[in-house]
TIPA-922234 format. One record per residue (C-alpha): residue in one letter; x, y, z. Coordinates in nm, 2 decimals, m for minus. Last residue first. Layout:
> rest xx yy zz
> A X Y Z
...
This chain:
> rest xx yy zz
> S m0.62 3.07 m0.11
> A m0.39 2.93 0.15
> P m0.02 3.01 0.13
> L 0.20 2.72 0.01
> I 0.43 2.54 0.24
> G 0.77 2.45 0.07
> A 0.97 2.47 0.39
> S 1.18 2.76 0.25
> G 0.86 2.95 0.18
> R 0.67 2.92 m0.15
> M 0.57 3.26 m0.28
> S 0.70 3.21 m0.63
> A 0.45 2.92 m0.68
> V 0.16 3.14 m0.57
> V 0.25 3.39 m0.84
> T 0.18 3.13 m1.10
> P 0.41 2.87 m1.27
> T 0.32 2.76 m1.62
> R 0.09 2.49 m1.75
> H 0.05 2.36 m2.10
> R 0.21 2.02 m2.12
> L 0.15 1.93 m1.75
> M m0.22 2.00 m1.77
> R m0.25 1.81 m2.10
> L m0.09 1.50 m1.94
> I m0.31 1.53 m1.63
> F m0.62 1.55 m1.86
> W m0.49 1.26 m2.06
> V m0.47 1.05 m1.73
> A m0.84 1.10 m1.68
> L m0.89 1.00 m2.04
> A m0.71 0.67 m1.97
> A m0.95 0.62 m1.68
> S m1.25 0.69 m1.91
> L m1.12 0.45 m2.17
> H m1.05 0.17 m1.93
> K m1.39 0.21 m1.76
> L m1.56 0.22 m2.10
> T m1.43 m0.13 m2.16
> H m1.56 m0.23 m1.81
> G m1.90 m0.08 m1.89
> S m1.94 m0.30 m2.19
> V m1.94 m0.20 m2.56
> I m2.17 m0.30 m2.85
> Q m2.41 m0.55 m2.69
> G m2.70 m0.31 m2.75
> L m2.79 m0.16 m2.41
> N m2.69 m0.50 m2.25
> Y m2.33 m0.40 m2.25
> F m2.39 m0.08 m2.06
> T m2.59 m0.26 m1.78
> S m2.34 m0.55 m1.78
> D m2.05 m0.33 m1.66
> L m2.25 m0.09 m1.44
> F m2.00 m0.10 m1.15
> E m1.70 m0.06 m1.39
> F m1.87 0.23 m1.57
> V m1.93 0.40 m1.23
> K m1.56 0.35 m1.14
> A m1.46 0.51 m1.47
> L m1.68 0.81 m1.39
> A m1.48 0.85 m1.07
> Y m1.17 0.85 m1.28
> F m1.33 1.10 m1.51
> I m1.41 1.34 m1.22
> L m1.06 1.30 m1.08
> A m0.90 1.39 m1.41
> A m1.11 1.70 m1.44
> P m1.01 1.80 m1.09
> L m0.65 1.76 m1.20
> G m0.68 1.95 m1.53
> V m0.83 2.25 m1.35
> S m0.48 2.34 m1.25
> R m0.42 2.49 m1.59
> T m0.19 2.75 m1.43
> Y 0.05 2.65 m1.16
> G 0.13 2.68 m0.79
> S m0.19 2.50 m0.71
> P m0.40 2.62 m0.41
> F m0.44 2.40 m0.10
> M m0.78 2.30 0.05
> V m0.98 2.16 m0.24
> V m0.69 2.00 m0.42
> I m0.56 1.86 m0.10
> L m0.89 1.71 0.00
> V m0.94 1.56 m0.35
> I m0.59 1.40 m0.34
> V m0.67 1.26 0.00
> L m0.99 1.10 m0.13
> G m0.81 0.95 m0.43
> S m0.55 0.80 m0.20
> F m0.84 0.67 0.01
> F m0.99 0.48 m0.27
> Q m0.70 0.28 m0.41
> V m0.47 0.25 m0.11
> L m0.75 0.18 0.14
> A m0.91 m0.08 m0.09
> Y m0.57 m0.25 m0.12
> P m0.53 m0.26 0.25
> R m0.88 m0.41 0.30
> L m0.86 m0.67 0.02
> D m0.82 m0.97 0.25
> G m0.81 m1.33 0.12
> N m0.85 m1.60 0.38
> G m0.76 m1.91 0.19
> A m0.38 m1.89 0.25
> E m0.34 m1.82 m0.12
> E m0.57 m1.52 m0.09
> T m0.39 m1.40 0.22
> I m0.07 m1.40 0.02
> R m0.23 m1.22 m0.27
> W m0.39 m0.96 m0.05
> Y m0.07 m0.89 0.13
> V 0.11 m0.86 m0.21
> V m0.14 m0.61 m0.33
> S m0.13 m0.39 m0.01
> A 0.25 m0.43 m0.01
> A 0.28 m0.27 m0.36
> G 0.09 0.04 m0.24
> I 0.28 0.06 0.08
> L 0.61 0.03 m0.11
> L 0.50 0.31 m0.35
> L 0.40 0.53 m0.06
> P 0.73 0.46 0.12
> L 0.92 0.55 m0.20
> L 0.74 0.88 m0.26
> L 0.72 1.00 0.10
> A 1.06 1.16 0.14
> V 1.02 1.34 m0.19
> A 0.67 1.45 m0.09
> A 0.79 1.58 0.24
> K 1.06 1.79 0.08
> L 0.82 1.93 m0.18
> N 0.56 2.04 0.08
> I 0.19 2.13 0.03
> R 0.05 2.20 m0.31
> E 0.31 2.08 m0.57
> A 0.49 1.82 m0.37
> I 0.17 1.68 m0.21
> V 0.01 1.66 m0.55
> A 0.31 1.47 m0.69
> S 0.31 1.23 m0.38
> L m0.06 1.15 m0.45
> L 0.01 1.09 m0.82
> S 0.30 0.86 m0.72
> M 0.07 0.66 m0.49
> F m0.22 0.60 m0.74
> A 0.01 0.53 m1.04
> I 0.23 0.28 m0.86
> T m0.09 0.12 m0.71
> M m0.22 0.08 m1.06
> P 0.10 m0.11 m1.16
> L 0.03 m0.37 m0.89
> R m0.34 m0.42 m0.96
> D m0.34 m0.59 m1.30
> W m0.05 m0.81 m1.21
> M m0.23 m0.93 m0.89
> L m0.54 m1.01 m1.09
> R m0.36 m1.30 m1.27
> E m0.40 m1.56 m1.00
> T m0.75 m1.43 m0.92
> S m0.86 m1.51 m1.27
> P m0.95 m1.33 m1.60
> S m0.79 m1.49 m1.90
> L m0.69 m1.23 m2.16
> H m0.82 m0.97 m1.91
> Y m0.53 m1.02 m1.67
> Y m0.26 m0.99 m1.93
> A m0.43 m0.68 m2.07
> S m0.45 m0.52 m1.72
> G m0.08 m0.58 m1.65
> F 0.04 m0.47 m1.99
> C m0.16 m0.14 m2.00
> T m0.11 m0.08 m1.63
> L 0.26 m0.08 m1.70
> T 0.22 0.24 m1.90
> V 0.01 0.41 m1.62
> G 0.27 0.31 m1.36
> V 0.55 0.46 m1.58
> F 0.33 0.77 m1.62
> F 0.31 0.81 m1.24
> V 0.68 0.73 m1.19
> V 0.78 1.01 m1.42
> Y 0.52 1.23 m1.26
> H 0.68 1.20 m0.92
> P 1.02 1.24 m1.07
> R 0.94 1.60 m1.20
> E 0.87 1.77 m0.87
> W 1.24 1.73 m0.78
> T 1.34 1.98 m1.05
> Q 1.15 2.26 m0.88
> V 0.92 2.51 m1.05
> F 0.80 2.25 m1.29
> S 0.60 2.29 m1.62
> N 0.84 2.56 m1.75
> R 1.11 2.30 m1.83
> S 0.84 2.08 m2.00
> R 0.94 2.18 m2.35
> T 1.29 2.03 m2.30
> S 1.12 1.68 m2.32
> M 1.14 1.43 m2.03
> I 0.80 1.51 m1.89
> V 0.63 1.53 m2.23
> F 0.78 1.21 m2.36
> L 0.69 1.03 m2.04
> G 0.33 1.15 m2.07
> S 0.30 1.03 m2.43
> I 0.42 0.69 m2.32
> G 0.16 0.67 m2.05
> V m0.12 0.83 m2.26
> V m0.07 0.58 m2.54
> L 0.00 0.27 m2.32
> F m0.31 0.34 m2.11
> A m0.53 0.37 m2.43
> I m0.39 0.04 m2.54
> N m0.58 m0.11 m2.25
> S m0.89 m0.10 m2.46
> S m0.75 m0.40 m2.65
> V m0.80 m0.64 m2.36
> N m1.15 m0.55 m2.25
> L m1.24 m0.52 m2.62
> C m1.10 m0.86 m2.71
> N m1.22 m1.08 m2.43
> D m1.02 m1.36 m2.61
> I m0.82 m1.23 m2.90
> G m0.84 m1.43 m3.23
> F m0.95 m1.12 m3.42
> L m1.25 m1.09 m3.19
> S m1.34 m1.31 m2.89
> R m1.64 m1.19 m2.70
> Q m1.65 m1.20 m2.32
> D m1.83 m0.87 m2.27
> A m2.02 m0.89 m1.94
> F m1.72 m0.96 m1.72
> N m1.72 m1.27 m1.49
> H m1.39 m1.21 m1.31
> Y m1.56 m1.03 m1.02
> A m1.78 m1.34 m0.96
> E m1.48 m1.50 m0.79
> S m1.52 m1.25 m0.51
> Q m1.20 m1.14 m0.34
> P m1.25 m1.14 0.03
> I m1.29 m0.82 0.24
> R m1.21 m0.89 0.61
> P m1.45 m0.71 0.85
> A m1.38 m0.34 0.93
> L m1.17 m0.26 1.24
> A m0.85 m0.21 1.04
> I m1.03 m0.02 0.77
> A m1.18 0.22 1.02
> V m0.84 0.27 1.20
> I m0.67 0.35 0.88
> A m0.95 0.58 0.77
> G m0.94 0.77 1.10
> L m0.56 0.81 1.07
> T m0.59 0.96 0.72
> V m0.88 1.18 0.82
> G m0.67 1.32 1.11
> V m0.37 1.37 0.90
> I m0.58 1.56 0.64
> L m0.73 1.77 0.91
> L m0.39 1.83 1.07
> L m0.27 1.96 0.73
> R m0.57 2.19 0.71
> I m0.51 2.33 1.06
> R m0.14 2.39 0.98
> N m0.24 2.56 0.65
> V m0.45 2.80 0.85
> P m0.18 2.86 1.10
> V 0.07 2.93 0.82
> E m0.16 3.19 0.65
> N m0.11 3.50 0.85
> H 0.27 3.48 0.87
> A 0.31 3.38 0.51
> I 0.09 3.67 0.40
> E 0.29 3.91 0.61
> K 0.62 3.78 0.48
> R 0.52 3.83 0.12
> M 0.37 4.17 0.18
> S 0.70 4.28 0.35
> M 0.71 4.36 0.73
């Protein structure tokens, strides 16, 4: 038996256990969110600390900071579509996941800016929709690179539809007077958790893989800034936590962009089986 076949033979059961763990956690999260009380949208959410108008723009810094998403989103699309990225992907079908991801990031600039010009529940849907595109396409990209390409290709559209449906469901229930954020909360936070689990349990087939954990750290930091919006603003009324959230989230995307620009396939990538399962580290 060759070394490659021997490694694949020994590691497949381990990978199967890890896959079952992810499936189990996913099912558990779905059941938990279904049994949890309805989560309404608080009107206080729209009361951001920094409401200054500058240069004729209401809520100027919360609006203008979204330009960072436009910069990294467009830059990411240029990198993905350029000939220089040919070594960044072992398989051609790994590329579309990142195309959709950077499209979602770019659209987030416009959706979030539109919302922050006049924060309201009515406008919030357009802030959240493009973010679900980014969340779900990144999840499918990680599945493609670290677990199974065929499965990721099959999951991309359903994941995008689930993400969009979570926002539409919230909006419909909001209009009916019983707003429910549970599905959206599952999409936003659990997709991140699954990405973390996959990164921890399955090796990357590329160099520069540290870019993804770095991105996750800065996105987590963005959520901290969001939670401490007024705290940061009150330090000197220079910049609010929510503005810092936008910049930190855009920086998270930059780490992914930098990873894709400079990475190359590793030995692990060449050891993919016909099913696309990677050997465990």
